[in-house]
C-alpha positions as CSV (number, residue, x, y, z in Angstrom):
1,M,1.0,-7.0,-10.6
2,S,2.2,-4.0,-12.8
3,K,5.8,-2.9,-12.8
4,A,4.8,0.4,-11.1
5,Q,3.6,-1.7,-8.1
6,D,6.3,-4.4,-8.1
7,P,8.8,-3.7,-5.2
8,F,11.6,-5.1,-7.4
9,Y,11.2,-2.4,-10.0
10,I,10.9,0.4,-7.4
11,V,14.2,-0.6,-5.8
12,K,15.8,-1.3,-9.2
13,E,15.0,2.2,-10.3
14,E,16.6,3.7,-7.2
15,I,19.7,1.5,-7.5
16,Q,20.1,2.4,-11.2
17,E,19.9,6.1,-10.3
18,S,22.7,5.5,-7.7
19,I,24.8,3.7,-10.3
20,D,24.3,6.6,-12.8
21,K,25.4,9.1,-10.2
22,L,28.4,6.8,-9.3
23,Q,29.6,6.6,-12.9
24,S,29.2,10.4,-13.3
25,S,31.3,11.0,-10.2
26,F,33.9,8.4,-11.4
27,H,34.3,10.3,-14.7
28,Q,34.8,13.5,-12.7
29,W,37.4,11.6,-10.5
30,E,39.3,10.6,-13.6
31,R,39.8,14.2,-14.7
32,I,41.1,15.4,-11.4
33,P,44.9,15.6,-11.0
34,P,46.2,12.8,-8.8
35,D,47.2,13.2,-5.1
36,T,45.1,16.4,-4.6
37,G,42.7,17.1,-1.7
38,E,39.8,17.1,-4.1
39,Q,40.7,13.7,-5.5
40,V,41.2,12.2,-2.0
41,N,37.8,13.4,-0.9
42,L,36.1,12.1,-4.1
43,T,37.9,8.8,-3.7
44,K,36.5,8.2,-0.3
45,E,33.0,9.3,-1.5
46,L,33.2,6.8,-4.5
47,L,34.3,3.9,-2.3
48,A,31.5,4.6,0.2
49,N,28.9,4.8,-2.6
50,C,30.2,1.5,-4.0
51,E,29.8,-0.2,-0.7
52,S,26.2,1.2,-0.3
53,I,25.1,0.1,-3.8
54,E,26.7,-3.4,-3.4
55,W,24.7,-3.8,-0.2
56,K,21.4,-2.8,-1.9
57,V,22.1,-5.2,-4.8
58,D,22.8,-8.0,-2.3
59,E,19.5,-7.4,-0.6
60,L,17.7,-7.4,-4.0
61,D,19.3,-10.7,-4.8
62,K,18.0,-12.1,-1.5
63,A,14.5,-11.0,-2.4
64,I,14.8,-12.7,-5.8
65,S,15.8,-15.9,-4.1
66,V,12.7,-15.8,-1.9
67,A,10.5,-15.2,-4.9
68,A,12.1,-18.1,-6.8
69,R,10.8,-20.6,-4.1
70,D,7.2,-20.0,-5.2
71,P,7.1,-17.7,-8.4
72,S,3.3,-18.3,-8.9
73,W,2.5,-16.7,-5.5
74,Y,4.3,-13.5,-6.6
75,G,2.8,-13.6,-10.1
76,I,6.1,-14.0,-12.0
77,D,7.6,-16.8,-14.1
78,E,11.1,-18.3,-14.5
79,A,11.9,-16.0,-17.5
80,E,11.2,-12.9,-15.3
81,L,13.3,-14.4,-12.5
82,E,16.2,-14.9,-14.9
83,K,15.8,-11.4,-16.3
84,R,16.1,-10.0,-12.7
85,R,19.1,-12.1,-11.9
86,R,20.9,-10.8,-15.1
87,W,20.2,-7.2,-14.1
88,T,21.6,-7.6,-10.6
89,S,24.7,-9.3,-12.0
90,T,25.2,-6.5,-14.5
91,A,24.7,-3.9,-11.7
92,R,27.2,-5.7,-9.5
93,T,29.8,-5.8,-12.4
94,Q,29.4,-2.0,-13.1
95,V,29.9,-1.1,-9.4
96,G,32.8,-3.6,-9.1
97,N,34.6,-2.1,-12.1
98,V,34.4,1.4,-10.7
99,K,35.6,0.2,-7.3
100,K,38.6,-1.6,-8.8
101,A,39.6,1.4,-10.8
102,V,39.3,3.8,-7.8
103,V,41.2,1.4,-5.5
104,A,44.0,1.0,-8.1
105,G,44.2,4.8,-8.5
106,K,44.3,5.2,-4.8
107,E,47.2,2.8,-4.4
108,N,49.1,4.5,-7.2
109,G,48.5,7.8,-5.6
110,N,49.7,6.6,-2.2
111,T,52.9,5.2,-3.8
112,A,53.6,8.5,-5.5
113,S,53.0,10.4,-2.2
114,A,55.3,8.1,-0.3
115,M,58.1,8.8,-2.8
116,R,57.6,12.5,-2.6
117,R,57.6,12.4,1.2
118,E,60.8,10.4,1.1
119,L,62.5,12.9,-1.2
120,M,61.3,15.8,1.0
121,S,62.7,14.1,4.1
122,L,66.3,14.1,2.6
123,P,68.5,16.6,4.4
124,N,69.2,19.9,2.7
125,S,72.2,21.6,4.1
126,H,71.7,24.8,2.1
127,Q,68.2,25.7,3.1
128,P,67.2,23.8,6.3
129,D,64.8,26.5,7.6
130,R,62.9,26.7,4.3
131,S,62.5,22.9,4.2
132,N,61.1,22.9,7.7
133,Q,58.7,25.6,6.7
134,Y,57.5,23.6,3.7
135,I,57.0,20.5,5.8
136,A,55.0,22.5,8.4
137,E,52.8,23.9,5.6
138,D,52.3,20.5,4.2
139,N,51.3,19.1,7.6
140,D,48.8,21.9,8.0
141,D,47.4,21.2,4.5
142,F,47.2,17.5,5.3
143,I,45.3,18.1,8.5
144,T,42.9,20.4,6.9
145,S,42.3,18.0,4.0
146,E,41.7,15.1,6.4
147,S,39.3,17.1,8.4
148,D,37.3,18.1,5.3
149,R,37.4,14.5,4.1
150,Q,36.0,13.3,7.4
151,M,33.2,15.8,7.3
152,L,32.3,15.0,3.7
153,L,32.3,11.3,4.4
154,I,30.0,11.8,7.4
155,K,27.6,13.9,5.3
156,Q,27.6,11.2,2.6
157,Q,26.9,8.4,5.0
158,D,24.0,10.4,6.5
159,K,22.6,10.9,3.1
160,E,22.9,7.2,2.2
161,L,21.2,6.3,5.4
162,D,18.3,8.7,4.7
163,E,17.9,7.2,1.2
164,L,18.0,3.7,2.5
165,S,15.4,4.5,5.2
166,A,13.1,6.0,2.5
167,S,13.5,3.0,0.3
168,V,12.6,0.6,3.2
169,E,9.5,2.7,4.0
170,R,8.4,2.6,0.3
171,I,8.9,-1.1,0.1
172,G,7.0,-1.6,3.3
173,G,4.1,0.5,2.0
174,V,4.0,-1.5,-1.3
175,G,4.0,-4.7,0.7
176,L,1.1,-3.5,2.9
177,T,-0.9,-2.5,-0.2
178,I,-0.4,-6.0,-1.7
179,H,-1.5,-7.6,1.6
180,E,-4.7,-5.5,1.7
181,E,-5.5,-6.4,-2.0
182,L,-5.1,-10.1,-1.2
183,L,-7.5,-9.8,1.8
184,A,-10.0,-8.0,-0.4
185,H,-9.8,-10.8,-3.1
186,E,-10.2,-13.5,-0.4
187,K,-13.3,-11.8,0.9
188,I,-14.8,-11.6,-2.6
189,I,-14.2,-15.3,-3.1
190,D,-15.8,-16.2,0.2
191,E,-18.9,-14.1,-0.6
192,L,-19.1,-15.7,-4.1
193,G,-18.9,-19.2,-2.4
194,T,-21.7,-18.3,0.0
195,E,-23.9,-17.1,-2.9
196,M,-23.3,-20.3,-4.8
197,D,-24.2,-22.4,-1.7
198,S,-27.4,-20.4,-1.3
199,T,-28.3,-20.8,-5.0
200,T,-27.7,-24.6,-4.8
201,N,-30.0,-24.9,-1.8
202,R,-32.8,-23.0,-3.6
203,L,-32.5,-25.2,-6.7
204,D,-32.6,-28.3,-4.6
205,F,-35.8,-27.0,-2.9
206,V,-37.4,-26.3,-6.3
207,Q,-36.5,-29.7,-7.6
208,K,-38.2,-31.4,-4.6
209,K,-41.3,-29.3,-5.1
210,V,-41.4,-30.2,-8.8
211,A,-41.1,-33.9,-8.0
212,M,-44.0,-33.6,-5.6
213,V,-46.2,-31.7,-8.0
214,M,-45.4,-34.2,-10.8
215,K,-46.7,-37.1,-8.8
216,K,-50.0,-35.4,-8.3
217,A,-50.6,-33.7,-11.7
218,S,-52.0,-35.3,-14.8
219,A,-50.1,-35.6,-18.1
220,K,-51.3,-32.3,-19.4
221,G,-50.9,-30.7,-16.1
222,Q,-47.4,-32.1,-15.8
223,F,-46.5,-30.6,-19.2
224,M,-47.8,-27.2,-18.2
225,M,-46.0,-27.4,-14.9
226,I,-42.7,-28.3,-16.5
227,L,-43.1,-25.4,-18.9
228,F,-43.9,-23.1,-16.0
229,L,-41.0,-24.3,-13.9
230,L,-38.7,-24.0,-16.9
231,V,-39.6,-20.3,-17.3
232,L,-39.3,-19.8,-13.6
233,F,-35.8,-21.4,-13.6
234,I,-34.7,-19.1,-16.4
235,I,-35.9,-16.1,-14.5
236,L,-34.2,-17.2,-11.4
237,F,-31.0,-17.9,-13.3
238,I,-31.0,-14.4,-14.8
239,L,-31.7,-12.8,-11.4
240,V,-28.9,-14.7,-9.7
241,F,-26.1,-14.5,-12.2
242,F,-26.8,-11.3,-14.2
243,T,-27.9,-8.9,-11.6
């Protein structure tokens, strides 16, 4: 089976594209100032993508384990299985590194935000009204940011579900094609077996006829008959196996 038809390489290509997009978004996340609405939204998006990719890699690992039970049935060898295991391990490591970095950055941002909120909560006897105004504005900004984040997260999850559904449909189509090819090969083998049986029966019949003629014919006649039957056998052989 070629790589273009192998379900593993189809899913592998999709996962690799997701990893490339994840790393690109991660580099963008690193350049964004911490504790901003944009970074909060991108953090949620990165973590959701990490979870989705890790799930896909786990499913691919399960498929490799199934193929490892009978590699010859799937047309692969142990070296190919080991190559596939190494790729999934590398993919899982790449996603894990991004996830760890994002989680660490998120925790650091939460700590800094907590410190700022604590400082803002200290009483200010000189400008109490202005402090209350700033707190109200911050609350409004926070609510708006959270609403935007929730909408972005929902859209991202819908997109991931659509991509996953498309991947499952493609894998199902490839599996159906493989099944049809196997049925066609099985039919060809059955037809070939039937032709071989028919040819064997014909040869047996000819041999019996030759034996009967040999008993009745003289020495010269036997020689001519053998020569004739030999030519006839060659003609039948060519007709059966080369036409």
